[in-house]
PAKOL-277776 format. One record per residue (C-alpha): x, y, z. Coordinates in steps of 0.2 Angstrom, whole numbers, plus 5000, padded with zeros to 4 digits. Layout:
N
XYZ;...
! end
This chain:
615
528448444905;526748334909;526648414928;526948584920;525648554907;524248504922;524748644932;524648784920;522748804918;522348824937;523848954938;523049044923;521249044931;521949104948;522849254938;521349294930;520249284946;521349414953;521549514938;519649514939;519449554957;520749694955;519649764940;517949764952;518949864966;519549984954;517850014945;517250034964;518550174966;518050264951;516150254954;516450344970;517550464963;516450504949;514950514961;515850664970;516450744955;514650754948;514050834963;515550954964;515250984945;513451024948;513451144961;515151224952;514051244936;512751354946;514051454954;514951504938;513351534929;512951654945;514651734943;514551744924;512851844924;513251954937;513652134933;514852164947;515852004951;516852024968;518251904961;518851804946;518451624941;519551554954;518551644968;516951574961;517751394960;518251404978;516451464983;515951314974;517151194982;516551265000;514651254996;514951064992;515851035008;514251125018;513351015009;514050865018;513850945035;515451025036;515551195045;516451325036;517351485041;517151655033;518851745036;518551915029;517151995040;517052175046;517652145064;519252055058;518651885068;518251735057;516451685057;515751515056;514351465046;513451305052;511751315044;511851165031;510551185018;509651015019;509151005000;510951034995;511450885008;510250774997;511150784981;512950714988;511950574998;510850524984;512450514972;513650414983;512050274987;511850254968;513650224967;513750084979;512150004973;512850014955;514549934961;513549784968;512749734951;513349584944;514449604929;514849474917;516749404917;516949484933;516849444953;515549534963;516249624977;515449604995;514249735003;515849785015;517049794999;515849904990;515550025004;517650045007;518050074989;516650174985;516850285001;518750284998;518650354979;517250474985;518450544999;519950564988;518950694979;518250764995;519950785003;520450884986;519250994988;519551025006;521251065001;520651174985;519351284996;520751325009;521351484999;519451554996;518251655002;517451495013;518651385020;518451225029;519451175044;520451005039;520150915056;518350965056;518150905038;519050745042;517750705056;516050755048;516350725029;516550515029;514950525040;513750565025;514850465014;514850305022;513050305029;512450335010;513450195002;513150075016;511250115012;511550084994;512449904996;511049845008;509749894995;510749814982;510749654993;508849664995;508749745010;509349585021;508849575040;510449645051;511149485061;511449495079;513149545084;514249415091;515149505104;513449555114;513249445130;512349285129;511049355139;510749495129;510749385114;509549285122;508249425125;508549505108;508249345100;506649315110;505949495108;506749615094;507449475083;505849355084;504649355070;503349445080;504549565087;505249595069;503549645062;503249745077;504849845072;504249855054;502749935060;503350045073;504650105060;503250145045;502150235058;503550345065;504150385047;502350435043;502250555059;503850615055;503450665038;501750735043;502650825055;503950915043;502450935031;501351025044;502951135047;503051175030;501251235030;501551335045;503151425036;502051445020;500551545030;501751645039;502751685022;500951735016;500351835032;502151935032;502051965013;502652135013;504152105025;504751965015;504752044998;505652205005;506952085012;507051984994;507352164986;508652244997;509752084996;510152094976;509652244964;509952134949;509051994942;510551864943;510751914962;508951884965;508951714957;510451674967;509551714983;508051624976;508951474974;509651494993;508051504998;507351344990;508851244996;508451305013;506551285013;506751095021;507651195035;506251315038;504951155038;505951075052;505951255061;504051255060;503851075065;505051125081;503851275082;502251175082;502851045095;503151185108;505151215111;505151325095;506951375089;508251505093;508551675084;510151705092;510751685108;509651805116;507951755109;506651605106;505151595096;503651475103;501851485100;501751575117;502651715108;504551785105;505551785122;507151905121;507752005107;507851925090;509551955079;508951925062;509951955047;508952015032;508351865021;506451825016;506351665025;506851735042;505551885038;504251745041;504651735060;503051785070;503451935083;502651985099;501551895110;500751725104;498951735098;497551605096;498251585078;499951555085;499351435097;498351345081;500051275077;499951135091;498851045078;500450995068;501050875082;499250815086;498950765066;500650685068;500350565084;498650515078;499650455062;500650345075;499050275082;498250235064;499750145056;499850045071;498150005073;497949955054;498949825057;498649775076;496749775072;496549745053;494749755044;493849585039;495049495053;494249405069;494449485086;495649325091;496849395075;497049565083;498549615094;498549625112;498349795120;500049785127;500849735112;499849885102;500450005116;502049955114;502149965095;501550145096;502850185109;504150115098;503450215082;503550375093;505350345098;505750325080;504850485074;505750575090;507350515084;507050565068;506550745072;508050755083;509150715071;508550825057;508250965071;510150955074;510650965055;509351115052;510151235064;511951305067;512851455069;512751605058;514251705065;514951765081;514151835097;512351835097;512151755079;513051605086;511451505089;510151485076;508751355073;507951225085;508951135100;508950965096;508750855110;507250985116;506350945099;506550775100;506050755119;504550855113;503950735099;504350595110;503250665125;501850705112;501750525106;501850445121;500550575128;499350555114;499750425102;499850275114;498150305121;497450355104;498150195097;497150085112;495550195109;495550145090;495949965094;494549965106;493450045095;493849915079;493649775090;491949835097;491249845080;492049675076;491249595090;489449665086;489749605068;490149435074;488649415086;487349295077;485549345074;484149265084;483349135075;481449145072;480249025081;479848865073;478048905074;478149045062;479348965050;478248815047;476648925045;477449035033;478148895022;476548795024;475148915021;474648935002;474049074992;472249124988;471649044972;470549184963;471449294953;470649444959;470849414977;472349454989;473349314983;473649374965;475149474970;475949434955;477149574954;478149494969;479749414965;479649224966;480649204982;479549314991;478049224986;478149085000;476649135011;474849155003;473249225009;471549175010;470349174997;468849294995;467749165002;468049175023;467148995022;468048915009;469348785014;471148825009;471848665000;473348575008;475148625005;475448494991;473648474984;473348494966;472248654961;470848644950;471848774937;473348684936;474448824940;475348734954;475048634968;473748694980;473748874973;475648874977;476948874962;478548764961;479648894973;478148884986;478248704986;480148694988;480148815002;478748715010;479848565010;481448665015;480448725030;480148525034;478248525030;478448375020;476648355020;475748225008;474348274996;472748265000;471648154990;470148284988;471348434990;470348505004;471348505018;473248485022;473948335032;475148365046;476848405041;478448345048;478448485060;476748455067;475948605059;474448595049;473948715035;472748845036;471448735029;471748615043;471448735057;473348775057;474148955060;473649095050;474649145036;476049275038;475949415026;477549455017;477049625013;477049665031;478749625032;479649665016;481449605024;480749435026;481949315020;481549125026;482949065016;484049135027;483549025042;482948865034;483748715043;484948605034;484248445042;482448465032;483148485015;483748305016;482148215025;481348105014;479648185015;480548345010;481348264994;479648174990;478748364990;480048434978;480148284967;478148304965;478248484962;479448444949;478348334940;476748434942;477848554933;478448454921;476748394914;476948214919;478548204909;479548164924;479447984934;478647954951;479947954966;480747844968;480847774952;480247604950;481647494947;481547364932;481947194933;483647134939;484647044927;485346894933;486946874939;488246784928;488546604935;490546654933;490346794945;489446704959;490346654974;491346484969;490746474952;491546414937;491546394918;490546234921;489046324930;488746404911;488246244905;486646194912;486646014907;488445984915;488545864929;489245914944;490045794954;
! end
């Protein structure tokens, strides 16, 4: 009984742990299925709304739901087939609305991220477990949608759906799990050869390499966004330019307002596709308008096979004009963004030249940013195009590998040199700022601090409107023959020391002219720098009015401030300004108190008694 009682607690704890793990797995599967159901339900609501408001519905509610399932699969990149055609041959539909693709990707991402949130009383799943369970629940709903759409107007081939549907689901769930774990650094694969692992550990996986990869990813993403944004501007401008054909196409497609709303929604879902097409147009390769025509900035080559649609009405026709050639400004702006985002880290502001990256590192990072931009452009160009039917309609949109190669060529040809030039310019400005200013001659400095102002109020020395720190050098009085007092001689009016206020005396002391006041106040003695005052035959005063930017405090020597003569001069100036309240420098020490005998070396208590007899 005792043994059974002792083992009952661990057994119950293990069972509770297993039940908690099973509940967590079940919850993750349900999260994936719910995410798929939300996306499918949102599209079904829109389709059913269009069917209800349509005055001439071609089929019943079942047909509308079949179309909704087909559109949901198309949003995952699954190529659909339209079996009922005028020729009797099934026609493929492979142009995926990129805006429609964003909805299921976001839902799968949120489901995986929420599945890894800590829940009290349940064990937390691992990242791989969350991705597998969430994707499994999502794909179960996807398989049911493939089977259901098989009998509608838009069907999906089961084998193609099995190859393409899990790609978007697993990638989105993996991104959500990676974000839930705080975006950790991906470790090196264990199956790589030792030489490859060591090379990666020294380059890409090293701290400096990881920082370069982050900078390259940021610059490449910024260039890609600018490239797509520029393509959207090109499409918008072309729509405005071809406004009448676009309006005619929009009106001809649907006569009632419900049909026009459906066309408008489809056009909005295809706006990202049109932006990618515009980016490919600006890059140079252009895009295909069927199997027999291609649109480039140089013109449209061949005979286009364009169905009636407002966005396709914006496609330029005929030979290229300077207005079409201006589209190359879009990739130029994109590659300059690569250079800017690279150099702002490689040579940041307010940093010394030694802290900047080398030219080789800057060029490699800019080139890697171009590779990132080219990769993203190629992937999106492959998703933005596809077939719209058979024959001449079998190819529409940009060719992914040509578009990616053009983006890489633009980046390497302009982005890398622009990054190097921008880095050189920043370092050139930095070097100019780091050059120290030339120090003024010692004679000029000493003469400026040693000469006093004129004593007469009406003379040139009465410039009372100057700020105090600019009243360092005075002028001579009205009488040319009058001797100028020494730098620290007391004037008759008592306004300072020798006609110089306190700040003047302090400046004189800072300049190292620690002169001792003359007894008669008629001439200055030689200071520490060997320069006499103006009254003693020294150099003439430097007028601050001639140089308004004169700042003597910017280059005063620090050693002269601590000299004894300079300290005495400053103390004398303060004493004179205080009206005799301050003591002399140095202060006269009072009589020292005798040291207690107990503190003397070898002293004892007996030393305190003068009458004690020392043996």
